[in-house]
Backbone bond lengths (Angstrom), bond angles and torsions (degrees), N, CA, C in turn:
res aa  C-N    CA-C-N  psi(-1)  N-CA   C-N-CA  omega(-1)  CA-C   N-CA-C  phi
1 X - - - 1.451 - - 1.530 109.38 -
2 X 1.308 116.24 136.89 1.464 121.79 -178.79 1.523 110.79 -79.91
3 X 1.317 115.89 137.80 1.467 122.12 177.35 1.522 110.00 -57.58
4 X 1.334 116.03 144.10 1.464 119.66 -179.63 1.529 110.08 -141.77
5 X 1.310 115.24 168.74 1.466 121.10 179.68 1.533 109.20 -55.45
6 X 1.323 115.60 134.03 1.458 122.36 -179.88 1.517 113.93 94.90
7 X 1.335 117.03 -14.29 1.467 120.59 178.71 1.523 111.42 -76.13
8 X 1.324 114.97 148.64 1.459 122.25 170.92 1.524 107.44 -78.70
9 X 1.318 117.82 138.45 1.461 120.80 176.53 1.525 109.10 -65.40
10 X 1.341 116.79 142.88 1.465 119.53 179.45 1.530 111.81 -66.24
11 X 1.307 114.37 156.39 1.459 121.37 173.94 1.521 108.40 -78.32
12 X 1.311 116.40 138.69 1.457 119.88 178.28 1.516 111.17 179.18
13 X 1.326 114.80 -176.33 1.463 120.59 178.84 1.522 109.79 -131.97
14 X 1.314 113.82 155.53 1.459 122.76 178.88 1.521 108.10 -125.22
15 X 1.316 116.29 148.73 1.441 120.57 170.48 1.519 109.02 -85.76
16 X 1.310 116.75 136.59 1.464 122.30 176.24 1.524 108.45 -135.23
17 X 1.303 116.14 149.42 1.457 120.09 176.65 1.524 107.96 -94.11
18 X 1.323 115.75 121.72 1.458 121.40 178.11 1.533 108.53 -105.50
19 X 1.307 116.17 177.42 1.466 120.96 176.20 1.530 111.42 -61.95
20 X 1.344 116.09 -23.43 1.464 121.57 -178.95 1.526 113.19 -100.75
21 X 1.336 117.03 10.16 1.455 120.32 -178.95 1.518 111.91 108.06
22 X 1.334 116.90 -165.05 1.465 120.86 -177.30 1.528 112.35 -59.64
23 X 1.328 114.94 139.90 1.458 121.80 178.97 1.530 108.22 -143.35
24 X 1.318 115.34 175.32 1.461 121.53 179.46 1.529 109.38 -117.24
25 X 1.319 115.38 145.50 1.455 123.12 173.94 1.516 106.25 -128.96
26 X 1.323 117.36 126.98 1.466 119.94 -179.87 1.526 110.26 -85.42
27 X 1.309 115.43 158.63 1.461 120.03 175.98 1.532 110.39 -62.95
28 X 1.321 117.56 -34.00 1.468 120.41 177.19 1.524 110.72 -62.89
29 X 1.335 117.04 -40.68 1.469 120.94 178.66 1.525 110.84 -68.43
30 X 1.318 116.93 -37.48 1.463 120.99 -178.28 1.521 112.09 -71.82
31 X 1.332 117.22 -46.70 1.466 121.00 -169.99 1.525 115.05 -101.68
32 X 1.327 118.53 -20.83 1.460 121.49 -173.84 1.519 113.70 -61.88
33 X 1.330 116.42 119.71 1.459 121.77 175.89 1.513 114.78 68.44
34 X 1.331 117.90 18.30 1.466 121.46 -176.26 1.520 111.02 -132.10
35 X 1.316 113.72 161.56 1.463 121.14 168.35 1.525 106.19 -103.58
36 X 1.334 115.82 122.83 1.459 121.83 -172.53 1.524 110.07 -127.61
37 X 1.321 115.93 136.32 1.455 121.68 166.70 1.523 105.75 -102.14
38 X 1.330 115.10 116.91 1.463 122.10 177.55 1.517 107.42 -110.74
39 X 1.330 116.20 119.71 1.462 118.39 175.23 1.513 109.33 -119.43
40 X 1.321 114.96 148.36 1.460 121.25 -175.67 1.518 110.19 -121.77
41 X 1.320 114.05 140.89 1.462 121.33 177.43 1.527 108.32 -122.56
42 X 1.333 117.78 149.46 1.462 119.97 178.63 1.529 113.67 -65.17
43 X 1.322 118.44 -28.29 1.453 118.70 179.10 1.513 113.41 -170.23
44 X 1.327 115.61 136.98 1.460 121.14 173.89 1.522 109.23 -61.40
45 X 1.300 116.10 146.21 1.466 124.41 177.23 1.530 113.72 65.89
46 X 1.329 118.77 8.46 1.464 120.43 176.56 1.532 108.62 -84.05
47 X 1.343 118.08 160.29 1.475 120.47 -168.43 1.532 116.49 -54.72
48 X 1.326 119.37 -61.98 1.468 120.45 -177.09 1.518 110.96 -65.89
49 X 1.316 116.50 -37.98 1.464 120.76 -178.86 1.527 111.26 -62.26
50 X 1.334 116.39 -42.38 1.468 121.37 -177.28 1.514 113.93 -83.43
51 X 1.332 116.86 -30.69 1.465 119.90 -176.56 1.521 113.05 -88.83
52 X 1.344 117.50 -27.36 1.462 119.90 -173.27 1.526 115.07 -129.67
53 X 1.356 117.01 -51.20 1.461 118.98 -169.04 1.526 112.38 -65.89
54 X 1.323 117.43 -61.70 1.472 120.15 179.41 1.527 111.64 -62.67
55 X 1.340 119.70 -45.27 1.470 118.71 179.13 1.531 113.73 -59.79
56 X 1.320 117.55 -33.43 1.463 119.88 177.51 1.516 112.11 -62.72
57 X 1.326 116.43 -41.85 1.467 119.60 178.80 1.523 111.49 -71.50
58 X 1.319 117.48 -32.88 1.466 119.65 174.80 1.526 109.11 -64.18
59 X 1.322 116.46 -47.77 1.465 121.64 -178.35 1.521 112.69 -61.86
60 X 1.317 117.34 -38.91 1.468 121.52 -174.90 1.529 113.75 -101.51
61 X 1.321 117.80 10.31 1.472 120.82 -176.34 1.526 112.32 -56.18
62 X 1.306 117.72 -46.34 1.475 119.80 -177.90 1.526 111.11 -64.11
63 X 1.318 117.43 -41.25 1.472 121.08 179.65 1.529 110.91 -66.92
64 X 1.309 116.97 -38.66 1.472 121.05 177.95 1.524 109.72 -65.46
65 X 1.320 116.61 -44.98 1.462 120.15 179.95 1.534 111.28 -67.23
66 X 1.323 116.87 -29.72 1.467 120.80 176.87 1.530 111.88 -66.17
67 X 1.324 117.11 -18.19 1.473 122.14 177.48 1.523 111.57 -88.85
68 X 1.335 117.16 12.05 1.454 121.26 176.30 1.514 115.20 96.18
69 X 1.313 117.73 9.51 1.465 121.37 178.05 1.528 108.91 -82.96
70 X 1.322 115.48 128.12 1.462 120.90 179.91 1.524 112.39 -83.16
71 X 1.329 116.16 -37.64 1.456 121.30 -173.41 1.520 110.67 -140.48
72 X 1.322 115.71 137.07 1.457 122.62 169.49 1.522 105.50 -112.38
73 X 1.339 116.36 129.66 1.460 120.16 -177.62 1.520 110.44 -132.39
74 X 1.319 114.85 137.91 1.459 123.09 177.83 1.525 108.42 -106.69
75 X 1.328 116.55 123.50 1.454 122.97 -178.27 1.523 109.83 -110.87
76 X 1.322 116.91 136.68 1.457 120.92 174.57 1.517 110.11 -150.54
77 X 1.326 115.13 148.49 1.459 120.90 174.74 1.526 106.99 -81.69
78 X 1.305 113.75 76.38 1.453 125.05 176.03 1.523 106.58 -141.04
79 X 1.318 117.45 167.81 1.458 119.26 177.76 1.525 110.45 -82.58
80 X 1.321 115.41 166.13 1.454 122.54 -175.36 1.532 111.75 -61.98
81 X 1.327 117.95 -33.09 1.456 120.87 -179.66 1.530 110.78 -68.31
82 X 1.326 116.38 -42.36 1.469 121.19 177.93 1.532 110.22 -64.42
83 X 1.323 116.99 -45.43 1.466 119.47 -178.86 1.530 110.84 -65.29
84 X 1.326 117.10 -38.57 1.464 120.21 176.70 1.515 111.69 -63.81
85 X 1.324 116.72 -44.94 1.468 121.37 179.78 1.524 110.99 -65.81
86 X 1.335 116.74 -40.37 1.466 120.04 -179.59 1.529 110.56 -64.69
87 X 1.322 116.68 -44.10 1.458 120.27 178.37 1.516 111.93 -60.94
88 X 1.326 115.94 -41.95 1.467 120.66 178.33 1.526 110.31 -65.30
89 X 1.323 116.93 -46.43 1.466 122.32 179.93 1.539 111.34 -60.67
90 X 1.332 116.27 -38.93 1.470 121.28 -177.66 1.525 113.13 -80.25
91 X 1.327 118.10 -11.69 1.456 120.87 -179.70 1.514 113.48 78.84
92 X 1.319 117.23 34.74 1.468 121.42 179.88 1.530 111.29 -59.10
93 X 1.316 117.26 -40.57 1.463 123.09 176.53 1.524 114.08 46.62
94 X 1.328 117.11 43.18 1.457 121.31 175.61 1.519 115.54 82.89
95 X 1.326 118.89 -5.26 1.461 119.87 -178.86 1.525 112.43 -74.71
96 X 1.338 116.51 -21.12 1.457 122.45 -178.47 1.518 108.42 -137.17
97 X 1.334 116.88 134.60 1.462 120.73 173.92 1.526 107.68 -80.38
98 X 1.315 116.37 128.69 1.460 122.43 179.59 1.529 108.16 -98.32
99 X 1.331 116.07 109.53 1.462 122.38 -173.15 1.516 111.92 -105.65
100 X 1.306 116.45 125.53 1.464 122.25 176.88 1.524 109.78 -95.84
101 X 1.315 115.56 131.74 1.462 123.81 174.93 1.531 106.55 -122.65
102 X 1.323 115.56 62.75 1.457 122.99 -169.07 1.512 115.95 -52.89
103 X 1.312 118.39 -35.51 1.456 121.68 -179.49 1.524 112.90 -100.95
104 X 1.316 116.81 7.45 1.473 123.44 179.23 1.535 112.96 65.25
105 X 1.314 117.58 16.45 1.465 121.02 -176.30 1.529 111.77 -64.88
106 X 1.330 117.45 -46.27 1.462 119.25 -177.48 1.533 110.70 -70.91
107 X 1.307 116.18 -41.55 1.462 120.73 179.21 1.527 110.15 -60.78
108 X 1.323 117.27 -41.36 1.473 120.89 177.17 1.523 110.73 -65.37
109 X 1.335 117.64 -37.53 1.464 121.05 178.11 1.526 110.79 -63.07
110 X 1.331 116.56 -29.55 1.468 121.36 176.13 1.532 111.69 -79.06
111 X 1.332 116.81 -14.96 1.463 121.20 -176.51 1.517 111.97 75.29
112 X 1.331 117.16 25.79 1.466 121.12 -174.17 1.528 112.39 -122.15
113 X 1.343 116.44 30.57 1.457 119.36 176.27 1.530 110.11 -76.70
114 X 1.314 114.52 162.73 1.460 123.27 -175.93 1.520 108.78 -136.66
115 X 1.319 117.29 130.18 1.463 121.01 175.29 1.522 107.71 -83.66
116 X 1.314 116.24 99.95 1.468 121.93 179.94 1.526 110.93 -104.69
117 X 1.333 116.75 22.38 1.461 120.28 -178.64 1.526 111.78 -63.53
118 X 1.318 117.80 -26.23 1.459 120.85 175.92 1.520 112.83 -63.78
119 X 1.327 116.03 -20.12 1.468 121.66 177.83 1.530 111.07 -103.63
120 X 1.340 116.39 6.33 1.460 120.66 -178.52 1.509 113.44 76.22
121 X 1.340 117.85 20.49 1.462 121.45 -175.37 1.525 113.51 -110.87
122 X 1.331 118.58 -0.26 1.461 120.69 -179.95 1.514 112.41 66.82
123 X 1.322 116.19 -148.48 1.462 121.43 179.15 1.521 108.89 -86.92
124 X 1.297 115.99 127.54 1.464 123.67 -179.61 1.520 109.17 -128.99
125 X 1.317 115.72 -173.21 1.451 121.13 174.70 1.513 109.73 -100.69
126 X 1.324 115.73 145.56 1.456 119.72 172.68 1.524 108.84 -65.32
127 X 1.321 115.16 163.45 1.461 120.38 173.77 1.531 106.45 -83.20
128 X 1.342 115.77 119.11 1.459 120.06 -178.22 1.519 110.23 -156.40
129 X 1.326 115.06 169.46 1.462 122.48 170.73 1.523 107.72 -140.21
130 X 1.313 115.40 142.32 1.460 122.68 176.05 1.515 108.20 -126.98
131 X 1.318 116.22 144.49 1.457 121.22 168.33 1.523 105.00 -109.30
132 X 1.331 115.38 127.72 1.455 122.10 -173.67 1.523 108.34 -127.28
133 X 1.335 116.80 126.64 1.455 121.98 178.16 1.519 108.92 -116.89
134 X 1.333 115.47 115.82 1.463 123.01 -178.02 1.532 111.34 48.92
135 X 1.326 116.17 44.24 1.454 121.51 175.45 1.510 116.16 85.56
136 X 1.336 117.58 -1.71 1.469 121.68 -179.09 1.524 109.22 -111.86
137 X 1.324 115.97 132.93 1.462 122.01 -178.29 1.523 110.06 -72.60
138 X 1.338 116.35 126.07 1.464 121.38 178.85 1.528 112.90 -111.85
139 X 1.331 117.80 -20.68 1.471 122.40 176.10 1.524 108.26 -144.91
140 X 1.337 115.91 142.85 1.460 122.34 176.72 1.520 107.70 -131.76
141 X 1.325 116.26 124.57 1.465 122.66 178.62 1.531 107.89 -128.29
142 X 1.331 116.99 98.43 1.467 121.90 -179.49 1.521 108.28 -109.14
143 X 1.314 115.37 128.48 1.466 120.79 -178.88 1.527 112.20 -73.66
144 X 1.314 115.38 146.22 1.455 121.29 167.56 1.531 107.07 -69.21
145 X 1.332 117.71 156.90 1.476 119.31 -179.56 1.530 112.27 -53.39
146 X 1.330 114.37 134.80 1.469 123.43 176.40 1.531 113.76 64.04
147 X 1.336 118.21 21.17 1.466 121.19 178.22 1.518 110.29 -115.03
148 X 1.332 114.37 160.25 1.460 122.37 174.92 1.515 107.12 -144.14
149 X 1.322 116.34 90.12 1.466 122.30 -179.01 1.523 110.98 -138.74
150 X 1.339 116.34 -66.95 1.464 120.77 -168.93 1.528 114.18 -75.30
151 X 1.336 117.81 -19.66 1.470 119.04 178.56 1.521 112.04 -96.27
152 X 1.317 117.11 2.59 1.464 121.59 178.19 1.524 110.64 -67.61
153 X 1.305 115.84 149.50 1.464 121.35 -178.81 1.529 111.78 -55.46
154 X 1.311 117.08 -40.23 1.470 120.49 -178.46 1.530 111.35 -63.48
155 X 1.328 116.73 -40.37 1.465 120.66 179.50 1.519 111.01 -69.55
156 X 1.319 116.69 -43.68 1.459 120.79 178.13 1.530 109.61 -61.44
157 X 1.308 117.30 -47.11 1.475 121.91 179.09 1.524 111.08 -57.18
158 X 1.310 117.23 -43.95 1.476 121.75 -179.21 1.523 112.32 -66.22
159 X 1.349 116.82 -18.85 1.463 120.56 -177.60 1.525 113.09 -107.73
160 X 1.327 117.58 11.12 1.478 119.61 177.42 1.526 110.62 -83.61
């Protein structure tokens, strides 16, 4: 079942790159007592994700946070090393948490996985954005196949 407005976020863990190497972040630590914008991309370093999706959130991070958002997080079915390298390459500089869902467990718990085997990418996450307040989903923006509109930083910002 796909996550929807009013649902509690599932329990799970994410891989994150820390100053000391790979680490874990729990969903309770990410969402508890905070307002979070979580956006998902099908793959780090892929064309739309690298040229538009992540850069849009970097560009609009201050404006999004000015609307009361505590954390902006980027989720992808990639390993922690790839997500760490992508964040560094993109110049995230701490403005966005880069979350690895290497086995697609969290994305599947959200009901937002994508069969990208036709592109040689296996199971990935759909392109989406969620607004979560204290662990409860308040906005859901899931893209239609091959589109990039509703999960863009500008659209999310306009709907906060």
